[in-house]
VEXDREN-2710 file (C-alpha; in Angstrom, 1 decimal):
% VEXDREN-2710
k/r/px/py/pz
1/MET/-8.3/79.5/-2.3
2/SER/-7.5/81.8/-5.1
3/ALA/-10.2/83.0/-7.6
4/SER/-8.3/81.3/-10.4
5/SER/-8.9/77.9/-8.8
6/THR/-12.7/78.3/-9.0
7/PRO/-14.1/75.7/-11.4
8/SER/-15.2/77.2/-14.7
9/SER/-18.8/76.8/-15.9
10/ASP/-17.8/74.3/-18.6
11/ASP/-16.0/72.0/-16.2
12/ASN/-17.3/68.4/-15.7
13/GLN/-19.5/68.4/-18.8
14/PRO/-20.4/65.0/-20.2
15/SER/-18.7/65.8/-23.5
16/GLN/-15.4/66.4/-21.7
17/ALA/-15.6/63.2/-19.8
18/THR/-15.6/61.2/-23.1
19/ASP/-13.1/63.5/-24.9
20/PRO/-9.5/62.2/-24.6
21/LEU/-8.3/65.7/-25.6
22/ALA/-10.4/67.6/-23.1
23/TRP/-7.1/68.8/-21.4
24/ARG/-6.2/71.0/-24.3
25/ARG/-8.8/73.5/-23.3
26/HIS/-6.3/74.5/-20.6
27/LEU/-3.5/75.4/-23.1
28/PRO/-4.4/79.0/-23.8
29/ALA/-4.5/79.8/-20.0
30/LEU/-1.0/78.1/-19.6
31/ALA/0.4/80.0/-22.6
32/SER/-0.9/83.3/-21.2
33/ALA/0.5/82.5/-17.7
34/ALA/3.9/81.6/-19.0
35/ALA/4.0/84.9/-21.0
36/GLY/2.9/86.8/-17.9
37/ILE/5.8/85.4/-15.7
38/ASN/8.3/86.3/-18.4
39/GLU/6.8/89.9/-18.7
40/ALA/7.1/90.3/-14.9
41/CYS/10.7/89.1/-15.0
42/ASP/11.6/91.3/-18.0
43/ALA/10.1/94.4/-16.4
44/TRP/12.2/93.9/-13.3
45/ASP/15.4/93.2/-15.3
46/ALA/14.9/96.4/-17.2
47/VAL/15.1/98.5/-14.0
48/SER/17.0/96.4/-11.5
49/ASP/20.5/97.4/-12.7
50/SER/19.6/101.1/-12.5
51/LEU/18.7/100.6/-8.8
52/CYS/22.1/99.3/-7.9
53/ASP/25.6/100.7/-7.7
54/ALA/28.6/99.4/-9.7
55/ASP/29.1/96.6/-7.3
56/GLY/25.5/95.4/-7.5
57/TRP/24.4/96.8/-4.2
58/PRO/20.9/98.6/-4.0
59/LEU/21.1/102.3/-3.9
60/ASP/17.9/102.4/-2.0
61/ASP/16.8/99.3/-0.1
62/LYS/13.2/100.3/0.1
63/VAL/12.8/101.1/-3.6
64/TYR/14.7/98.0/-4.6
65/GLY/12.7/95.8/-2.2
66/ASP/9.4/97.3/-3.4
67/GLY/10.4/96.4/-6.9
68/LYS/11.0/92.7/-6.0
69/VAL/7.8/92.6/-4.1
70/LYS/5.9/93.7/-7.2
71/ARG/7.7/91.3/-9.4
72/ASP/7.1/88.3/-7.1
73/ALA/3.4/89.1/-6.7
74/GLU/2.9/89.4/-10.4
75/ALA/4.8/86.1/-11.1
76/TRP/3.0/84.2/-8.4
77/LYS/-0.4/85.2/-9.8
78/HIS/0.5/83.5/-13.1
79/ALA/2.1/80.5/-11.3
80/GLU/-1.2/79.8/-9.6
81/VAL/-2.7/79.4/-13.1
82/PHE/-0.3/76.5/-13.7
83/LEU/-1.4/75.0/-10.4
84/ASP/-5.0/75.1/-11.5
85/HIS/-4.6/73.9/-15.1
86/GLY/-1.1/72.4/-15.4
87/PRO/-1.6/68.9/-13.9
88/GLU/-4.4/68.0/-16.3
89/VAL/-2.4/69.2/-19.3
90/LEU/0.7/67.3/-18.1
91/ALA/-1.2/64.1/-17.7
92/GLY/-2.8/64.5/-21.1
93/VAL/0.6/65.1/-22.8
94/ARG/2.1/62.1/-21.2
95/ALA/-0.8/59.9/-22.2
96/ALA/-0.7/61.1/-25.8
97/ALA/3.1/61.0/-26.3
98/ASP/4.7/57.8/-27.3
99/GLY/8.3/56.4/-27.1
100/PRO/9.6/58.0/-30.4
101/ASP/8.4/61.4/-29.4
102/TYR/10.9/61.4/-26.5
103/VAL/13.8/60.3/-28.7
104/GLU/13.4/62.4/-31.8
105/GLY/10.9/64.6/-33.5
106/PRO/9.5/68.2/-33.0
107/ILE/8.8/67.9/-29.3
108/SER/11.5/65.7/-28.0
109/ASP/13.4/68.6/-26.5
110/ASP/10.2/69.9/-24.9
111/LEU/9.3/66.6/-23.4
112/ARG/12.8/66.4/-21.8
113/ARG/12.5/69.9/-20.5
114/ILE/9.3/69.2/-18.6
115/ARG/10.6/66.1/-16.8
116/GLY/10.9/68.0/-13.5
117/ILE/7.8/70.0/-13.7
118/ASP/5.9/67.6/-11.4
119/THR/8.2/68.6/-8.5
120/ILE/7.7/72.3/-9.3
121/LEU/4.0/72.0/-9.4
122/PHE/3.9/69.9/-6.2
123/ARG/6.0/72.3/-4.1
124/ALA/4.2/75.3/-5.4
125/GLU/0.9/73.7/-4.5
126/GLU/2.3/73.0/-1.0
127/LEU/3.2/76.7/-0.6
128/ARG/-0.3/77.7/-1.6
129/HIS/-1.8/75.3/0.8
130/GLU/0.4/76.6/3.5
131/TRP/-0.7/80.2/2.8
132/ASP/-4.3/79.1/2.8
133/GLY/-3.8/77.6/6.2
134/VAL/-2.3/80.8/7.6
135/MET/-5.2/82.8/6.3
136/ALA/-7.6/80.4/7.9
137/LEU/-5.9/80.8/11.3
138/MET/-6.3/84.5/11.0
139/ASP/-10.0/84.3/10.2
140/GLY/-11.9/86.4/12.7
141/SER/-9.1/88.8/13.5
142/GLN/-9.6/92.5/13.7
143/PRO/-9.7/94.0/10.2
144/SER/-6.6/96.1/10.8
145/VAL/-4.6/93.2/12.2
146/LEU/-5.8/90.9/9.4
147/HIS/-4.8/93.3/6.7
148/LEU/-1.3/93.7/8.2
149/TYR/-0.7/90.0/8.6
150/GLN/-2.2/89.2/5.2
151/GLU/0.1/91.6/3.4
152/ARG/3.1/90.1/5.2
153/ALA/1.9/86.5/4.5
154/GLU/1.4/87.3/0.9
155/GLU/4.8/88.8/0.5
156/HIS/6.4/85.8/2.1
157/ARG/4.4/83.4/-0.1
158/ASN/5.2/85.4/-3.3
159/SER/8.9/85.6/-2.3
160/GLU/9.1/81.8/-1.7
161/GLY/7.2/81.1/-4.8
162/TRP/9.4/83.2/-7.1
163/HIS/11.7/80.2/-7.7
164/TYR/8.8/78.0/-8.8
165/ALA/7.4/80.8/-11.0
166/HIS/10.8/81.3/-12.6
167/GLU/11.1/77.6/-13.4
168/LEU/7.6/77.6/-14.9
169/SER/8.6/80.5/-17.2
170/HIS/10.9/78.0/-18.9
171/GLN/9.0/74.7/-18.5
172/GLY/5.5/76.2/-19.1
173/PRO/6.1/77.1/-22.8
174/ALA/7.6/73.6/-23.4
175/LEU/4.5/72.0/-21.9
176/VAL/2.2/74.2/-24.1
177/ARG/4.2/73.4/-27.3
178/ALA/4.1/69.7/-26.6
179/GLY/0.4/69.8/-25.8
180/GLU/-0.5/71.8/-29.0
181/TYR/1.6/69.4/-31.2
182/LEU/0.1/66.2/-29.7
183/ALA/-3.5/67.6/-29.9
184/ASP/-3.0/68.7/-33.5
185/ARG/-1.6/65.2/-34.3
186/ALA/-4.5/63.4/-32.7
187/ASP/-6.9/65.6/-34.7
188/ALA/-5.1/64.7/-37.9
189/GLU/-5.3/61.0/-37.1
190/ARG/-8.9/61.1/-35.9
191/PRO/-11.4/60.2/-38.7
192/THR/-13.7/63.0/-39.8
193/PRO/-17.5/62.7/-39.2
194/SER/-18.0/62.0/-43.0
195/GLU/-15.3/59.3/-42.8
196/ARG/-16.9/57.7/-39.8
197/ALA/-20.2/57.7/-41.6
198/ARG/-18.7/56.1/-44.7
199/VAL/-17.1/53.3/-42.6
200/ALA/-20.3/52.7/-40.7
201/LEU/-22.3/52.5/-43.9
202/THR/-19.8/50.1/-45.5
203/ARG/-19.9/47.9/-42.4
204/SER/-23.7/47.9/-42.4
205/THR/-23.8/46.9/-46.1
206/GLN/-21.3/44.1/-45.6
207/ASN/-23.4/42.8/-42.7
208/VAL/-26.5/42.7/-44.9
209/ARG/-24.7/41.0/-47.8
210/GLY/-23.0/38.4/-45.5
211/LYS/-26.2/37.5/-43.7
212/PRO/-27.3/33.9/-44.8
213/THR/-30.6/33.6/-46.6
214/ALA/-33.2/31.8/-44.5
215/ALA/-34.3/28.5/-46.0
216/PRO/-38.0/28.2/-47.0
217/PRO/-40.1/26.5/-44.4
218/VAL/-40.5/22.8/-44.8
219/SER/-44.0/21.4/-44.5
220/PRO/-44.2/18.4/-42.1
221/ALA/-43.9/15.0/-43.8
222/THR/-47.0/13.0/-44.2
223/ASN/-47.0/9.2/-44.0
224/PRO/-48.6/7.4/-47.0
225/PRO/-51.9/5.7/-46.2
226/ALA/-51.7/2.2/-44.9
227/PRO/-52.7/-0.4/-47.6
228/GLY/-56.2/-1.6/-47.2
229/ARG/-56.6/-5.0/-45.6
230/SER/-58.3/-7.5/-47.9
231/ARG/-61.4/-9.2/-46.6
END
């Protein structure tokens, strides 16, 4: 399991359990991860052409291959952040968005863009689980052997994960933009503490005024004395 998947110290706090917008605490991490993937891609694009001839073939297979390995490793590191934080944000966005948001408005394009992100996250998580399984099988191997196979397994995982990371570089920012918009809108619609206090005070006053006044106690009726019998 990657270090990025370790629960943070503020996870599972009571305040978050009752906050419908608790998912937005993940937005900065997703924004940073999306930027990181794009930086890795841009860095590779800046040098990849110079490593190839006019027909696009690598001039040096090792140098070209090492460059891709570095790009894939950097991109996968950020893709794992999406695996750790993305599902909760995606669920929160879908719960907060309503029908008109998908048809028109500031985030309609972003909501359409993230329709397939479930599949990307699911398959990338499968890849991570597969790699964790491979590492578990090698547990107990000689250090030299473990290092060799771990390096090869990581390169294979990162290479397979490049497709998912590349997709997240486009869908990730759309998810972040939609999340930020919906969180800000919910904040604007949520009454402020002073407004909630005013409403509570008004309701309390109305309850007091509307309470029927208790009738004064009625003393028990007394029967008049029976007329005296003449003798």
